Structures are given as structure tokens and as C-alpha cells.
C-alpha positions in Angstrom: 105.4 275.3 -5.0 105.0 271.5 -4.5 103.6 269.1 -7.0 100.3 267.2 -6.3 101.1 263.5 -5.5 98.7 262.3 -8.2 100.9 264.0 -10.8 104.2 262.5 -9.7 105.7 259.7 -11.8 106.2 256.4 -10.1 109.8 255.1 -10.2 111.1 258.4 -11.3 114.5 257.8 -9.7 114.7 254.2 -11.0 115.3 255.2 -14.6 118.8 255.6 -16.1 120.4 258.9 -15.3 123.4 260.3 -17.3 124.7 262.5 -14.5 125.8 261.1 -11.2 125.9 263.0 -7.9 129.3 263.6 -6.3 128.6 260.9 -3.7 127.7 258.4 -6.4 130.9 259.3 -8.4 133.1 258.8 -5.2 131.4 255.5 -4.5 132.0 254.3 -8.1 135.6 255.4 -8.0 136.1 253.7 -4.6 134.6 250.5 -6.0 137.1 250.7 -8.9 139.9 251.4 -6.5 140.6 254.8 -8.2 139.8 256.8 -5.0 141.1 256.5 -1.5 140.0 257.9 1.8 141.5 261.4 2.3 141.6 262.2 -1.4 139.9 265.5 -2.4 136.3 265.3 -3.6 136.9 268.3 -5.8 138.1 267.8 -9.3 137.1 264.1 -9.5 138.0 262.2 -12.7 135.2 261.3 -15.1 133.2 258.2 -14.4 131.7 256.1 -17.2 128.1 255.3 -16.4 126.3 253.6 -19.2 123.0 251.8 -19.4 123.4 248.1 -20.1 121.0 246.5 -22.5 122.4 243.0 -22.2 119.3 241.6 -20.4 117.0 242.1 -23.3 119.2 240.3 -25.7 119.6 237.3 -23.4 115.8 237.0 -23.0 115.3 237.2 -26.8 117.9 234.5 -27.4 116.3 232.3 -24.7 112.9 232.6 -26.4 114.4 231.7 -29.8 116.1 228.6 -28.3 112.8 227.5 -26.8 111.0 227.9 -30.1 113.8 226.0 -31.9 113.7 223.2 -29.4 109.9 223.0 -29.6 110.0 222.9 -33.4 112.8 220.2 -33.4 111.1 218.0 -30.9 109.2 215.1 -32.6 105.4 215.1 -32.3 103.9 212.6 -29.9 102.5 209.6 -31.7 98.7 209.5 -31.6 
């Protein structure tokens, strides 16, 4: 039975997934030069796939630097 389109979640495939498909694992291994054409796709080695949270920290640090710069700047004379 199919799901009504109004009940589907947008960007459902954009979120982080812990399990990669075989094609995704082969592509990642190929990028890391751990797999070559002609190698068997059965019994592939494990592939680390972790979500990176580095972007959030960088944004927070940038906001703190802006606030510090604004506080340190002398007030304009009236």
C-alpha cells in the first residue's frame, strides 16, 4: 500500500543515515583508493560514515568573535 503524499516527510533522504548501500560503500572505498575495478563487491570492508558537526561550532565561534569585536569597538563620539 502506498503512502499519501501529504504524509511524506520532506528531505527524508537528506538526513544522516548510519547504513550505506553497497553502491555508496563501493564509491567511498573507490574515493579512498581502497577498491579497484574488478574487485568483488561481496565481502566489502567496513566504511566509516560519521556525521560531522564542525559547521555548527564554526558558526558559534564566528558569532562570539563578532560580539567581542562589537564590544571592544569604541563608541562613536556624540
